A tleap script that builds the chain and sets N, CA, C and O, in Angstrom:
source leaprc.protein.ff14SB
mol = sequence {
  NMET LYS ILE THR THR LYS GLN ILE THR ASP
  ILE SER GLN ASP LEU GLN MET GLY LEU LYS
  THR PHE ILE ASN LYS GLU THR TYR GLU VAL
  ARG SER LEU LEU ASP PRO GLY ASP ARG TYR
  VAL ASP PRO GLU VAL TRP GLU ASP SER LEU
  ASN VAL ILE GLU LYS GLU TRP ASN ASP TYR
  PHE CYS LEU THR LYS MET ASP SER TRP GLU
  SER PHE LYS ILE MET GLU ASP PHE ILE GLU
  GLU ILE ASN ASP GLU ARG LEU LYS ASN ASP
  LEU VAL LYS ILE LEU ASN MET LYS LYS PRO
  PHE ALA ASN PHE LYS ALA GLU ILE ASP ILE
  SER LEU TYR ARG GLN LYS TRP LEU ASP PHE
  CYS ASP MET LYS TYR GLU GLU TYR VAL ARG
  GLU ILE LEU LYS SER GLU GLU ILE ASN VAL
  CGLU
}
set mol.1.N position { 0.836 -1.172 0.000 }
set mol.1.CA position { 0.000 0.000 0.000 }
set mol.1.C position { 0.889 1.245 0.000 }
set mol.1.O position { 1.905 1.297 0.693 }
set mol.2.N position { 0.483 2.263 -0.802 }
set mol.2.CA position { 1.265 3.488 -0.928 }
set mol.2.C position { 0.343 4.697 -0.986 }
set mol.2.O position { -0.809 4.610 -1.411 }
set mol.3.N position { 0.880 5.810 -0.550 }
set mol.3.CA position { 0.205 7.086 -0.754 }
set mol.3.C position { 0.475 7.481 -2.200 }
set mol.3.O position { 1.621 7.474 -2.649 }
set mol.4.N position { -0.577 7.824 -2.922 }
set mol.4.CA position { -0.433 8.119 -4.339 }
set mol.4.C position { 0.009 9.566 -4.567 }
set mol.4.O position { -0.076 10.415 -3.679 }
set mol.5.N position { 0.476 9.810 -5.774 }
set mol.5.CA position { 0.852 11.166 -6.163 }
set mol.5.C position { -0.355 12.094 -6.060 }
set mol.5.O position { -0.221 13.242 -5.635 }
set mol.6.N position { -1.518 11.607 -6.443 }
set mol.6.CA position { -2.754 12.402 -6.341 }
set mol.6.C position { -3.046 12.752 -4.884 }
set mol.6.O position { -3.414 13.887 -4.582 }
set mol.7.N position { -2.885 11.786 -3.980 }
set mol.7.CA position { -3.103 12.067 -2.557 }
set mol.7.C position { -2.105 13.106 -2.046 }
set mol.7.O position { -2.466 13.978 -1.256 }
set mol.8.N position { -0.866 13.015 -2.491 }
set mol.8.CA position { 0.143 13.996 -2.073 }
set mol.8.C position { -0.257 15.392 -2.538 }
set mol.8.O position { -0.141 16.361 -1.788 }
set mol.9.N position { -0.729 15.487 -3.777 }
set mol.9.CA position { -1.196 16.777 -4.299 }
set mol.9.C position { -2.369 17.286 -3.473 }
set mol.9.O position { -2.407 18.459 -3.101 }
set mol.10.N position { -3.329 16.406 -3.184 }
set mol.10.CA position { -4.499 16.802 -2.387 }
set mol.10.C position { -4.094 17.245 -0.979 }
set mol.10.O position { -4.586 18.257 -0.480 }
set mol.11.N position { -3.203 16.492 -0.347 }
set mol.11.CA position { -2.730 16.848 0.995 }
set mol.11.C position { -2.051 18.208 0.959 }
set mol.11.O position { -2.296 19.059 1.814 }
set mol.12.N position { -1.199 18.405 -0.032 }
set mol.12.CA position { -0.486 19.672 -0.198 }
set mol.12.C position { -1.466 20.837 -0.304 }
set mol.12.O position { -1.288 21.860 0.356 }
set mol.13.N position { -2.481 20.687 -1.118 }
set mol.13.CA position { -3.469 21.755 -1.296 }
set mol.13.C position { -4.268 21.994 -0.024 }
set mol.13.O position { -4.566 23.137 0.322 }
set mol.14.N position { -4.613 20.918 0.671 }
set mol.14.CA position { -5.329 21.068 1.942 }
set mol.14.C position { -4.486 21.830 2.964 }
set mol.14.O position { -4.991 22.707 3.664 }
set mol.15.N position { -3.213 21.493 3.044 }
set mol.15.CA position { -2.334 22.177 3.990 }
set mol.15.C position { -2.205 23.656 3.642 }
set mol.15.O position { -2.195 24.507 4.532 }
set mol.16.N position { -2.106 23.961 2.361 }
set mol.16.CA position { -1.998 25.362 1.937 }
set mol.16.C position { -3.254 26.152 2.287 }
set mol.16.O position { -3.196 27.369 2.466 }
set mol.17.N position { -4.388 25.464 2.385 }
set mol.17.CA position { -5.647 26.118 2.768 }
set mol.17.C position { -5.810 26.193 4.286 }
set mol.17.O position { -6.804 26.727 4.780 }
set mol.18.N position { -4.831 25.658 5.027 }
set mol.18.CA position { -4.892 25.748 6.477 }
set mol.18.C position { -5.522 24.554 7.171 }
set mol.18.O position { -5.762 24.597 8.378 }
set mol.19.N position { -5.795 23.486 6.427 }
set mol.19.CA position { -6.366 22.289 7.046 }
set mol.19.C position { -5.262 21.452 7.684 }
set mol.19.O position { -4.091 21.563 7.322 }
set mol.20.N position { -5.654 20.625 8.627 }
set mol.20.CA position { -4.765 19.610 9.189 }
set mol.20.C position { -5.109 18.302 8.497 }
set mol.20.O position { -6.280 18.013 8.249 }
set mol.21.N position { -4.087 17.511 8.186 }
set mol.21.CA position { -4.323 16.239 7.515 }
set mol.21.C position { -3.865 15.103 8.407 }
set mol.21.O position { -2.737 15.097 8.899 }
set mol.22.N position { -4.751 14.144 8.607 }
set mol.22.CA position { -4.458 12.964 9.402 }
set mol.22.C position { -4.312 11.780 8.462 }
set mol.22.O position { -5.112 11.601 7.544 }
set mol.23.N position { -3.283 10.969 8.698 }
set mol.23.CA position { -3.058 9.779 7.874 }
set mol.23.C position { -2.997 8.564 8.783 }
set mol.23.O position { -2.228 8.520 9.744 }
set mol.24.N position { -3.822 7.583 8.459 }
set mol.24.CA position { -3.835 6.309 9.177 }
set mol.24.C position { -2.641 5.498 8.669 }
set mol.24.O position { -2.574 5.165 7.486 }
set mol.25.N position { -1.708 5.184 9.554 }
set mol.25.CA position { -0.498 4.476 9.146 }
set mol.25.C position { -0.745 3.023 8.762 }
set mol.25.O position { 0.080 2.413 8.082 }
set mol.26.N position { -1.855 2.474 9.187 }
set mol.26.CA position { -2.176 1.080 8.848 }
set mol.26.C position { -2.890 0.967 7.503 }
set mol.26.O position { -2.568 0.092 6.699 }
set mol.27.N position { -3.865 1.855 7.257 }
set mol.27.CA position { -4.694 1.755 6.053 }
set mol.27.C position { -4.370 2.818 5.008 }
set mol.27.O position { -4.816 2.730 3.864 }
set mol.28.N position { -3.595 3.818 5.404 }
set mol.28.CA position { -3.251 4.976 4.561 }
set mol.28.C position { -4.474 5.820 4.214 }
set mol.28.O position { -4.451 6.588 3.252 }
set mol.29.N position { -5.530 5.678 4.991 }
set mol.29.CA position { -6.685 6.553 4.824 }
set mol.29.C position { -6.266 7.961 5.212 }
set mol.29.O position { -5.524 8.161 6.174 }
set mol.30.N position { -6.753 8.938 4.449 }
set mol.30.CA position { -6.390 10.339 4.661 }
set mol.30.C position { -7.648 11.135 4.953 }
set mol.30.O position { -8.653 11.004 4.254 }
set mol.31.N position { -7.587 11.968 5.997 }
set mol.31.CA position { -8.700 12.871 6.319 }
set mol.31.C position { -8.118 14.241 6.635 }
set mol.31.O position { -7.197 14.374 7.441 }
set mol.32.N position { -8.673 15.249 5.988 }
set mol.32.CA position { -8.254 16.626 6.246 }
set mol.32.C position { -9.391 17.361 6.922 }
set mol.32.O position { -10.548 17.270 6.509 }
set mol.33.N position { -9.040 18.092 7.972 }
set mol.33.CA position { -10.030 18.805 8.771 }
set mol.33.C position { -9.528 20.207 9.094 }
set mol.33.O position { -8.324 20.456 9.146 }
set mol.34.N position { -10.466 21.108 9.309 }
set mol.34.CA position { -10.068 22.388 9.870 }
set mol.34.C position { -9.488 22.125 11.249 }
set mol.34.O position { -9.894 21.181 11.927 }
set mol.35.N position { -8.563 22.934 11.656 }
set mol.35.CA position { -7.921 22.765 12.956 }
set mol.35.C position { -8.969 22.922 14.059 }
set mol.35.O position { -9.476 24.024 14.273 }
set mol.36.N position { -9.301 21.831 14.762 }
set mol.36.CA position { -10.320 21.926 15.810 }
set mol.36.C position { -9.890 22.822 16.971 }
set mol.36.O position { -10.726 23.247 17.768 }
set mol.37.N position { -8.611 23.106 17.068 }
set mol.37.CA position { -8.124 23.985 18.126 }
set mol.37.C position { -8.184 25.457 17.753 }
set mol.37.O position { -7.943 26.316 18.600 }
set mol.38.N position { -8.500 25.761 16.510 }
set mol.38.CA position { -8.596 27.139 16.040 }
set mol.38.C position { -9.811 27.792 16.680 }
set mol.38.O position { -10.895 27.208 16.706 }
set mol.39.N position { -9.635 28.979 17.186 }
set mol.39.CA position { -10.734 29.643 17.901 }
set mol.39.C position { -11.899 30.022 16.996 }
set mol.39.O position { -12.994 30.301 17.485 }
set mol.40.N position { -11.680 30.036 15.689 }
set mol.40.CA position { -12.744 30.380 14.750 }
set mol.40.C position { -13.476 29.154 14.209 }
set mol.40.O position { -14.391 29.288 13.397 }
set mol.41.N position { -13.088 27.988 14.643 }
set mol.41.CA position { -13.677 26.749 14.142 }
set mol.41.C position { -14.626 26.173 15.190 }
set mol.41.O position { -14.289 26.076 16.370 }
set mol.42.N position { -15.810 25.797 14.738 }
set mol.42.CA position { -16.770 25.139 15.616 }
set mol.42.C position { -16.363 23.667 15.727 }
set mol.42.O position { -16.536 22.912 14.771 }
set mol.43.N position { -15.825 23.247 16.879 }
set mol.43.CA position { -15.334 21.872 17.003 }
set mol.43.C position { -16.413 20.813 16.812 }
set mol.43.O position { -16.107 19.674 16.458 }
set mol.44.N position { -17.662 21.176 17.040 }
set mol.44.CA position { -18.739 20.198 16.885 }
set mol.44.C position { -18.882 19.733 15.440 }
set mol.44.O position { -19.289 18.598 15.191 }
set mol.45.N position { -18.550 20.599 14.492 }
set mol.45.CA position { -18.646 20.245 13.072 }
set mol.45.C position { -17.714 19.080 12.752 }
set mol.45.O position { -18.043 18.226 11.929 }
set mol.46.N position { -16.565 19.046 13.396 }
set mol.46.CA position { -15.548 18.038 13.108 }
set mol.46.C position { -15.508 16.925 14.143 }
set mol.46.O position { -14.669 16.029 14.053 }
set mol.47.N position { -16.393 16.967 15.115 }
set mol.47.CA position { -16.363 16.019 16.231 }
set mol.47.C position { -16.426 14.560 15.775 }
set mol.47.O position { -15.662 13.730 16.268 }
set mol.48.N position { -17.319 14.238 14.848 }
set mol.48.CA position { -17.447 12.853 14.381 }
set mol.48.C position { -16.153 12.365 13.725 }
set mol.48.O position { -15.686 11.261 14.006 }
set mol.49.N position { -15.587 13.181 12.864 }
set mol.49.CA position { -14.340 12.794 12.192 }
set mol.49.C position { -13.207 12.636 13.191 }
set mol.49.O position { -12.421 11.693 13.098 }
set mol.50.N position { -13.116 13.553 14.145 }
set mol.50.CA position { -12.065 13.448 15.157 }
set mol.50.C position { -12.239 12.202 16.020 }
set mol.50.O position { -11.261 11.551 16.384 }
set mol.51.N position { -13.474 11.878 16.340 }
set mol.51.CA position { -13.729 10.673 17.133 }
set mol.51.C position { -13.286 9.421 16.389 }
set mol.51.O position { -12.698 8.519 16.986 }
set mol.52.N position { -13.562 9.359 15.098 }
set mol.52.CA position { -13.126 8.207 14.298 }
set mol.52.C position { -11.608 8.111 14.336 }
set mol.52.O position { -11.052 7.037 14.564 }
set mol.53.N position { -10.945 9.227 14.114 }
set mol.53.CA position { -9.472 9.232 14.098 }
set mol.53.C position { -8.916 8.800 15.449 }
set mol.53.O position { -8.038 7.939 15.516 }
set mol.54.N position { -9.415 9.385 16.502 }
set mol.54.CA position { -8.864 9.121 17.833 }
set mol.54.C position { -9.250 7.757 18.396 }
set mol.54.O position { -8.474 7.158 19.141 }
set mol.55.N position { -10.434 7.260 18.053 }
set mol.55.CA position { -10.912 6.017 18.663 }
set mol.55.C position { -10.751 4.787 17.774 }
set mol.55.O position { -10.573 3.680 18.283 }
set mol.56.N position { -10.809 4.963 16.459 }
set mol.56.CA position { -10.779 3.810 15.568 }
set mol.56.C position { -9.434 3.609 14.877 }
set mol.56.O position { -9.107 2.496 14.465 }
set mol.57.N position { -8.665 4.669 14.751 }
set mol.57.CA position { -7.360 4.539 14.117 }
set mol.57.C position { -6.329 4.246 15.202 }
set mol.57.O position { -6.155 5.041 16.125 }
set mol.58.N position { -5.653 3.120 15.095 }
set mol.58.CA position { -4.662 2.757 16.103 }
set mol.58.C position { -3.359 3.532 15.973 }
set mol.58.O position { -2.719 3.866 16.970 }
set mol.59.N position { -2.978 3.812 14.743 }
set mol.59.CA position { -1.690 4.454 14.508 }
set mol.59.C position { -1.851 5.486 13.398 }
set mol.59.O position { -2.052 5.130 12.236 }
set mol.60.N position { -1.763 6.754 13.756 }
set mol.60.CA position { -1.916 7.814 12.769 }
set mol.60.C position { -0.980 8.963 13.121 }
set mol.60.O position { -0.432 9.029 14.221 }
set mol.61.N position { -0.815 9.853 12.169 }
set mol.61.CA position { -0.070 11.068 12.448 }
set mol.61.C position { -0.748 12.231 11.728 }
set mol.61.O position { -1.600 12.036 10.860 }
set mol.62.N position { -0.356 13.419 12.102 }
set mol.62.CA position { -0.992 14.625 11.604 }
set mol.62.C position { 0.036 15.496 10.884 }
set mol.62.O position { 1.134 15.727 11.391 }
set mol.63.N position { -0.328 15.969 9.715 }
set mol.63.CA position { 0.480 16.934 8.982 }
set mol.63.C position { -0.172 18.302 9.126 }
set mol.63.O position { -1.395 18.430 9.069 }
set mol.64.N position { 0.648 19.305 9.311 }
set mol.64.CA position { 0.159 20.680 9.387 }
set mol.64.C position { 0.924 21.530 8.376 }
set mol.64.O position { 1.946 21.113 7.830 }
set mol.65.N position { 0.401 22.726 8.146 }
set mol.65.CA position { 1.047 23.603 7.171 }
set mol.65.C position { 2.473 23.931 7.609 }
set mol.65.O position { 2.859 23.711 8.757 }
set mol.66.N position { 3.224 24.452 6.681 }
set mol.66.CA position { 4.607 24.828 6.958 }
set mol.66.C position { 4.652 25.928 8.009 }
set mol.66.O position { 3.720 26.719 8.151 }
set mol.67.N position { 5.753 25.954 8.734 }
set mol.67.CA position { 6.005 27.090 9.624 }
set mol.67.C position { 6.261 28.322 8.762 }
set mol.67.O position { 6.616 28.202 7.590 }
set mol.68.N position { 6.082 29.495 9.340 }
set mol.68.CA position { 6.237 30.722 8.555 }
set mol.68.C position { 7.654 30.868 7.996 }
set mol.68.O position { 7.826 31.397 6.898 }
set mol.69.N position { 8.662 30.411 8.726 }
set mol.69.CA position { 10.026 30.536 8.212 }
set mol.69.C position { 10.225 29.670 6.970 }
set mol.69.O position { 11.005 30.018 6.084 }
set mol.70.N position { 9.515 28.535 6.909 }
set mol.70.CA position { 9.610 27.672 5.727 }
set mol.70.C position { 8.918 28.321 4.524 }
set mol.70.O position { 9.418 28.255 3.401 }
set mol.71.N position { 7.783 28.936 4.768 }
set mol.71.CA position { 7.079 29.652 3.702 }
set mol.71.C position { 7.894 30.843 3.216 }
set mol.71.O position { 7.916 31.144 2.023 }
set mol.72.N position { 8.554 31.510 4.137 }
set mol.72.CA position { 9.410 32.642 3.781 }
set mol.72.C position { 10.556 32.166 2.888 }
set mol.72.O position { 10.921 32.839 1.924 }
set mol.73.N position { 11.114 31.011 3.214 }
set mol.73.CA position { 12.205 30.441 2.419 }
set mol.73.C position { 11.736 30.143 0.996 }
set mol.73.O position { 12.499 30.323 0.047 }
set mol.74.N position { 10.505 29.693 0.839 }
set mol.74.CA position { 9.960 29.436 -0.500 }
set mol.74.C position { 9.918 30.741 -1.300 }
set mol.74.O position { 10.251 30.757 -2.485 }
set mol.75.N position { 9.512 31.820 -0.656 }
set mol.75.CA position { 9.493 33.108 -1.358 }
set mol.75.C position { 10.909 33.506 -1.776 }
set mol.75.O position { 11.124 33.958 -2.901 }
set mol.76.N position { 11.863 33.339 -0.875 }
set mol.76.CA position { 13.260 33.649 -1.220 }
set mol.76.C position { 13.742 32.802 -2.397 }
set mol.76.O position { 14.376 33.313 -3.321 }
set mol.77.N position { 13.442 31.525 -2.356 }
set mol.77.CA position { 13.852 30.618 -3.442 }
set mol.77.C position { 13.206 31.008 -4.769 }
set mol.77.O position { 13.841 30.940 -5.822 }
set mol.78.N position { 11.942 31.416 -4.709 }
set mol.78.CA position { 11.253 31.792 -5.939 }
set mol.78.C position { 11.877 33.025 -6.578 }
set mol.78.O position { 11.974 33.114 -7.801 }
set mol.79.N position { 12.292 33.955 -5.764 }
set mol.79.CA position { 12.911 35.172 -6.308 }
set mol.79.C position { 14.090 34.823 -7.210 }
set mol.79.O position { 14.333 35.497 -8.211 }
set mol.80.N position { 14.820 33.769 -6.851 }
set mol.80.CA position { 15.964 33.343 -7.659 }
set mol.80.C position { 15.538 32.826 -9.037 }
set mol.80.O position { 16.360 32.766 -9.952 }
set mol.81.N position { 14.274 32.455 -9.194 }
set mol.81.CA position { 13.753 31.932 -10.459 }
set mol.81.C position { 13.306 33.036 -11.423 }
set mol.81.O position { 12.996 32.762 -12.583 }
set mol.82.N position { 13.273 34.265 -10.948 }
set mol.82.CA position { 12.734 35.380 -11.725 }
set mol.82.C position { 13.826 36.015 -12.585 }
set mol.82.O position { 14.932 36.277 -12.111 }
set mol.83.N position { 13.501 36.258 -13.852 }
set mol.83.CA position { 14.445 36.884 -14.780 }
set mol.83.C position { 14.304 38.404 -14.838 }
set mol.83.O position { 15.236 39.102 -15.238 }
set mol.84.N position { 13.162 38.905 -14.449 }
set mol.84.CA position { 12.881 40.343 -14.471 }
set mol.84.C position { 13.578 40.996 -13.272 }
set mol.84.O position { 13.150 40.834 -12.130 }
set mol.85.N position { 14.654 41.733 -13.549 }
set mol.85.CA position { 15.458 42.316 -12.466 }
set mol.85.C position { 14.682 43.332 -11.627 }
set mol.85.O position { 14.877 43.408 -10.414 }
set mol.86.N position { 13.808 44.111 -12.261 }
set mol.86.CA position { 13.026 45.091 -11.504 }
set mol.86.C position { 12.121 44.387 -10.501 }
set mol.86.O position { 12.079 44.758 -9.328 }
set mol.87.N position { 11.394 43.368 -10.967 }
set mol.87.CA position { 10.506 42.620 -10.086 }
set mol.87.C position { 11.310 41.910 -8.999 }
set mol.87.O position { 10.915 41.887 -7.833 }
set mol.88.N position { 12.412 41.348 -9.387 }
set mol.88.CA position { 13.275 40.653 -8.422 }
set mol.88.C position { 13.691 41.601 -7.296 }
set mol.88.O position { 13.609 41.247 -6.120 }
set mol.89.N position { 14.136 42.801 -7.657 }
set mol.89.CA position { 14.553 43.794 -6.651 }
set mol.89.C position { 13.384 44.234 -5.784 }
set mol.89.O position { 13.527 44.395 -4.572 }
set mol.90.N position { 12.220 44.430 -6.410 }
set mol.90.CA position { 11.029 44.827 -5.645 }
set mol.90.C position { 10.657 43.749 -4.618 }
set mol.90.O position { 10.308 44.059 -3.478 }
set mol.91.N position { 10.735 42.483 -5.036 }
set mol.91.CA position { 10.370 41.396 -4.123 }
set mol.91.C position { 11.374 41.249 -2.978 }
set mol.91.O position { 10.987 40.938 -1.852 }
set mol.92.N position { 12.638 41.469 -3.256 }
set mol.92.CA position { 13.647 41.429 -2.185 }
set mol.92.C position { 13.349 42.521 -1.169 }
set mol.92.O position { 13.427 42.285 0.037 }
set mol.93.N position { 13.009 43.712 -1.646 }
set mol.93.CA position { 12.655 44.818 -0.736 }
set mol.93.C position { 11.420 44.452 0.094 }
set mol.93.O position { 11.363 44.716 1.295 }
set mol.94.N position { 10.445 43.847 -0.563 }
set mol.94.CA position { 9.204 43.469 0.120 }
set mol.94.C position { 9.485 42.486 1.259 }
set mol.94.O position { 8.880 42.579 2.327 }
set mol.95.N position { 10.397 41.551 1.031 }
set mol.95.CA position { 10.707 40.568 2.079 }
set mol.95.C position { 11.346 41.212 3.304 }
set mol.95.O position { 11.366 40.617 4.382 }
set mol.96.N position { 11.862 42.409 3.145 }
set mol.96.CA position { 12.489 43.110 4.260 }
set mol.96.C position { 11.584 44.156 4.892 }
set mol.96.O position { 12.015 44.911 5.763 }
set mol.97.N position { 10.344 44.201 4.458 }
set mol.97.CA position { 9.376 45.157 4.992 }
set mol.97.C position { 8.418 44.455 5.961 }
set mol.97.O position { 8.480 43.242 6.158 }
set mol.98.N position { 7.541 45.254 6.552 }
set mol.98.CA position { 6.460 44.681 7.350 }
set mol.98.C position { 5.499 43.954 6.426 }
set mol.98.O position { 5.346 44.316 5.260 }
set mol.99.N position { 4.858 42.931 6.955 }
set mol.99.CA position { 3.859 42.135 6.235 }
set mol.99.C position { 4.408 41.588 4.909 }
set mol.99.O position { 3.812 41.811 3.856 }
set mol.100.N position { 5.535 40.875 4.958 }
set mol.100.CA position { 6.123 40.388 3.704 }
set mol.100.C position { 5.231 39.400 2.949 }
set mol.100.O position { 5.242 39.388 1.718 }
set mol.101.N position { 4.462 38.574 3.656 }
set mol.101.CA position { 3.628 37.578 2.979 }
set mol.101.C position { 2.536 38.239 2.150 }
set mol.101.O position { 2.356 37.914 0.976 }
set mol.102.N position { 1.814 39.162 2.758 }
set mol.102.CA position { 0.723 39.843 2.052 }
set mol.102.C position { 1.260 40.703 0.916 }
set mol.102.O position { 0.691 40.716 -0.175 }
set mol.103.N position { 2.345 41.415 1.163 }
set mol.103.CA position { 2.898 42.294 0.138 }
set mol.103.C position { 3.522 41.504 -1.010 }
set mol.103.O position { 3.430 41.916 -2.166 }
set mol.104.N position { 4.153 40.379 -0.702 }
set mol.104.CA position { 4.721 39.515 -1.738 }
set mol.104.C position { 3.592 39.005 -2.631 }
set mol.104.O position { 3.689 39.056 -3.857 }
set mol.105.N position { 2.526 38.515 -2.009 }
set mol.105.CA position { 1.384 37.995 -2.765 }
set mol.105.C position { 0.780 39.085 -3.646 }
set mol.105.O position { 0.465 38.840 -4.811 }
set mol.106.N position { 0.620 40.272 -3.100 }
set mol.106.CA position { 0.033 41.371 -3.870 }
set mol.106.C position { 0.897 41.713 -5.082 }
set mol.106.O position { 0.373 41.951 -6.170 }
set mol.107.N position { 2.191 41.738 -4.903 }
set mol.107.CA position { 3.098 42.056 -6.017 }
set mol.107.C position { 3.097 40.946 -7.069 }
set mol.107.O position { 3.064 41.222 -8.268 }
set mol.108.N position { 3.132 39.716 -6.625 }
set mol.108.CA position { 3.132 38.585 -7.563 }
set mol.108.C position { 1.808 38.513 -8.322 }
set mol.108.O position { 1.789 38.208 -9.514 }
set mol.109.N position { 0.707 38.793 -7.635 }
set mol.109.CA position { -0.612 38.688 -8.265 }
set mol.109.C position { -0.790 39.629 -9.454 }
set mol.109.O position { -1.584 39.339 -10.349 }
set mol.110.N position { -0.072 40.743 -9.482 }
set mol.110.CA position { -0.202 41.679 -10.603 }
set mol.110.C position { 0.936 41.530 -11.618 }
set mol.110.O position { 1.051 42.317 -12.558 }
set mol.111.N position { 1.766 40.516 -11.414 }
set mol.111.CA position { 2.910 40.304 -12.305 }
set mol.111.C position { 2.624 39.201 -13.325 }
set mol.111.O position { 1.612 38.504 -13.245 }
set mol.112.N position { 3.522 39.064 -14.264 }
set mol.112.CA position { 3.436 37.977 -15.243 }
set mol.112.C position { 3.883 36.653 -14.642 }
set mol.112.O position { 3.803 35.613 -15.295 }
set mol.113.N position { 4.353 36.688 -13.402 }
set mol.113.CA position { 4.887 35.492 -12.746 }
set mol.113.C position { 3.883 34.822 -11.818 }
set mol.113.O position { 4.240 33.896 -11.090 }
set mol.114.N position { 2.647 35.271 -11.833 }
set mol.114.CA position { 1.654 34.729 -10.890 }
set mol.114.C position { 1.511 33.212 -11.009 }
set mol.114.O position { 1.613 32.500 -10.009 }
set mol.115.N position { 1.279 32.717 -12.217 }
set mol.115.CA position { 1.091 31.269 -12.382 }
set mol.115.C position { 2.369 30.501 -12.061 }
set mol.115.O position { 2.329 29.415 -11.484 }
set mol.116.N position { 3.497 31.082 -12.443 }
set mol.116.CA position { 4.776 30.426 -12.133 }
set mol.116.C position { 4.948 30.327 -10.604 }
set mol.116.O position { 5.442 29.317 -10.103 }
set mol.117.N position { 4.546 31.364 -9.873 }
set mol.117.CA position { 4.616 31.347 -8.418 }
set mol.117.C position { 3.704 30.256 -7.849 }
set mol.117.O position { 4.121 29.485 -6.985 }
set mol.118.N position { 2.472 30.195 -8.329 }
set mol.118.CA position { 1.535 29.190 -7.822 }
set mol.118.C position { 2.067 27.776 -8.071 }
set mol.118.O position { 1.983 26.914 -7.196 }
set mol.119.N position { 2.609 27.546 -9.256 }
set mol.119.CA position { 3.175 26.234 -9.584 }
set mol.119.C position { 4.388 25.916 -8.704 }
set mol.119.O position { 4.545 24.793 -8.225 }
set mol.120.N position { 5.245 26.928 -8.500 }
set mol.120.CA position { 6.435 26.759 -7.669 }
set mol.120.C position { 6.043 26.429 -6.231 }
set mol.120.O position { 6.614 25.532 -5.610 }
set mol.121.N position { 5.077 27.155 -5.721 }
set mol.121.CA position { 4.605 26.947 -4.350 }
set mol.121.C position { 4.001 25.547 -4.201 }
set mol.121.O position { 4.264 24.861 -3.213 }
set mol.122.N position { 3.201 25.126 -5.171 }
set mol.122.CA position { 2.630 23.774 -5.147 }
set mol.122.C position { 3.729 22.720 -5.130 }
set mol.122.O position { 3.665 21.757 -4.366 }
set mol.123.N position { 4.737 22.909 -5.979 }
set mol.123.CA position { 5.841 21.953 -6.048 }
set mol.123.C position { 6.575 21.862 -4.703 }
set mol.123.O position { 6.896 20.769 -4.238 }
set mol.124.N position { 6.836 23.019 -4.084 }
set mol.124.CA position { 7.545 23.038 -2.803 }
set mol.124.C position { 6.703 22.395 -1.698 }
set mol.124.O position { 7.238 21.703 -0.832 }
set mol.125.N position { 5.396 22.623 -1.728 }
set mol.125.CA position { 4.529 22.011 -0.721 }
set mol.125.C position { 4.455 20.501 -0.900 }
set mol.125.O position { 4.406 19.758 0.080 }
set mol.126.N position { 4.445 20.048 -2.144 }
set mol.126.CA position { 4.441 18.599 -2.385 }
set mol.126.C position { 5.756 17.976 -1.905 }
set mol.126.O position { 5.754 16.874 -1.356 }
set mol.127.N position { 6.861 18.665 -2.106 }
set mol.127.CA position { 8.151 18.188 -1.577 }
set mol.127.C position { 8.099 18.108 -0.051 }
set mol.127.O position { 8.588 17.150 0.547 }
set mol.128.N position { 7.506 19.116 0.562 }
set mol.128.CA position { 7.348 19.166 2.018 }
set mol.128.C position { 6.549 17.956 2.511 }
set mol.128.O position { 6.932 17.306 3.484 }
set mol.129.N position { 5.436 17.662 1.829 }
set mol.129.CA position { 4.600 16.518 2.206 }
set mol.129.C position { 5.385 15.215 2.038 }
set mol.129.O position { 5.359 14.351 2.914 }
set mol.130.N position { 6.074 15.081 0.922 }
set mol.130.CA position { 6.869 13.864 0.676 }
set mol.130.C position { 7.931 13.660 1.765 }
set mol.130.O position { 8.145 12.538 2.226 }
set mol.131.N position { 8.588 14.738 2.169 }
set mol.131.CA position { 9.611 14.633 3.220 }
set mol.131.C position { 9.012 14.147 4.539 }
set mol.131.O position { 9.593 13.302 5.220 }
set mol.132.N position { 7.860 14.682 4.887 }
set mol.132.CA position { 7.202 14.265 6.125 }
set mol.132.C position { 6.789 12.798 6.036 }
set mol.132.O position { 6.999 12.030 6.975 }
set mol.133.N position { 6.205 12.418 4.915 }
set mol.133.CA position { 5.792 11.021 4.739 }
set mol.133.C position { 7.007 10.098 4.843 }
set mol.133.O position { 6.935 9.042 5.472 }
set mol.134.N position { 8.094 10.487 4.243 }
set mol.134.CA position { 9.320 9.691 4.311 }
set mol.134.C position { 9.807 9.571 5.757 }
set mol.134.O position { 10.208 8.490 6.190 }
set mol.135.N position { 9.774 10.676 6.502 }
set mol.135.CA position { 10.228 10.642 7.895 }
set mol.135.C position { 9.322 9.771 8.763 }
set mol.135.O position { 9.759 9.233 9.780 }
set mol.136.N position { 8.058 9.634 8.357 }
set mol.136.CA position { 7.102 8.784 9.073 }
set mol.136.C position { 7.089 7.355 8.536 }
set mol.136.O position { 6.287 6.521 8.956 }
set mol.137.N position { 7.998 7.093 7.596 }
set mol.137.CA position { 8.139 5.774 6.973 }
set mol.137.C position { 6.862 5.316 6.268 }
set mol.137.O position { 6.482 4.147 6.328 }
set mol.138.N position { 6.218 6.263 5.604 }
set mol.138.CA position { 5.033 5.994 4.810 }
set mol.138.C position { 5.480 5.789 3.357 }
set mol.138.O position { 6.234 6.601 2.819 }
set mol.139.N position { 5.021 4.718 2.732 }
set mol.139.CA position { 5.365 4.443 1.348 }
set mol.139.C position { 4.620 5.373 0.414 }
set mol.139.O position { 3.417 5.590 0.553 }
set mol.140.N position { 5.360 5.924 -0.547 }
set mol.140.CA position { 4.749 6.811 -1.545 }
set mol.140.C position { 5.086 6.317 -2.943 }
set mol.140.O position { 6.080 5.623 -3.157 }
set mol.141.N position { 4.224 6.696 -3.896 }
set mol.141.CA position { 4.482 6.330 -5.306 }
set mol.141.C position { 5.732 7.020 -5.781 }
set mol.141.O position { 6.131 6.851 -6.933 }
savepdb mol mol.pdb
quit
């Protein structure tokens, strides 16, 4: 049994949306949920799913989104992929300002590099998921 490439893509996208992903180490069943500990989330909505995970799954682990320093590193790495020197310089300045995540996104969204950024970010998140799965000794395609 293996986690498929499609599942890795789905997990990656769920994590980018702020969901937590639980993987059953015995069956490789995957469930993504809003963080029940988040103060804006009604825990009752996810109670049934959490009960299944906690009571019926003997061995599971949880994946969460990247830490902010890891996301920041992705932005730094992406800047190296840009050929437009003006945009590159603007993005470097943005990373040194307040609210670098929001300002980086705003600048990229109006650039010709928007799709390239989204693809790059997806690729990095999938690598992140693969690394975690490997560290948990989960078989992947």
